[in-house]
C-alpha angles and dihedrals in degrees: 000000000000117000108249089217095056094094089060094058097080090054092065098065090042092052091047091049092052089048092053091047091050091049090047091052093047092050092050092050091048091051092048091047090052090050088049093053094045090048094052090048090050094050092047089051090049092051091048091050093049099037096116091059092040092054091059094060111124102230094172090056094061117130101239094193091064089043091056090045089051091052095044093050093048089051090054092052089060090060093052091047089051089054091069096075099051090046089058101043092051086068088064092053100261112144101194112164110260092234091055094043092052090046091055092050097044093048096046094048091077087068090074089081090066116097112274097039090238104086092094092060091049091046092051092047091051091051094044092050087066086064094048096260105142123234087238093059092043090052094047092048086059090057087052090051091053094050093043090050093053091046094049090050092051091049092050094045092047090048093049088050091054091052096044117005091182096070091085097042093105100030109126097233098042096045091052093056120083120242119331097332097122098086097040089051091046091052092044091052091051093047090049093051093048091045093049091049093048093046092049093050100030095121092063113096088209089057091050089055089058088069086080114101088221091075093057108041098073098041094049090047093049093047092046088055090046093052090048092054095041090049091050086049090057090046093051091051091054090052090051090065110076093198097055124093112245116261114209110252092233090056094044093055095044096045095045090050091054093047093047094051092051092053089044095054101041114084121210098046110092106241089345089294112180094003092071093045093049093054090045089050093049094050101037099045096078088050104045108001134263097275096053092040096054095043092046090051094048095046092049090049090054092046093048093049090053091048091046091055092044095051092048090051092049089048090055093048100040108026108028105036096061127079111253117255094219131359134158 
């Protein structure tokens, strides 16, 4: 005679698996939150230590044309970043109108400023669900974004190294490594991350579909363009300050891409706050000094937050409040 309790047995491993996943997510967020707090304290200490030099900055002598160019270029980078999501979901057969898809991405991106650095993904998934894009596909598109971001950063950093190998000479991580181990270790790290993710989710048919190169070409291209524009925005802001030493444009783009990706990938810190600035400070200080590096990082953060809010508001007004012309 069959045991009546037998059907309940499979539920135990499933419950334990969910409990482990919840514990893992919680641990990751705790670690990210600790890094966020430590980064903020470090930036505050740096500002305090360099306050005499910071106080001499000529704010009234700023070149506002370069400042406007920095803001406009950063705003354009948000659009190219938002293009990643529709380029992925179309591979699963979703035919959401481009205007609508962009609107969803640009509106949801403001959620990155909420604690945890994940609210924009949940917000985008909730908005997309109204247009029959499943939560599974929205979640998998986020995995593609992470991988594409790492790939785009490596491409830009490697390209910058080919153009000017001296830009990393004084970088803390690179200078601590013997010989030419930086790039082999970076590539090995990317391969390990991708391999672990693929192994952990190998049973999902959607994950197996991500092994196609078609899923990755467009996201990597869009994010590479986005990093180029965001890096140029950072460079333009440096030019706007007459008292700051000039930072080479190649260095500005590569350094900002690395810092952006770090803040993007680490949960816990809202919009990568603190994490991005610490990396910018570490890589820019040998080039332009600690005072200029920390103030440039803070001012760009303030400018980008204003642009983020403005773009989200415009997306609501212009992209989401109108009926779609064609949508299937």
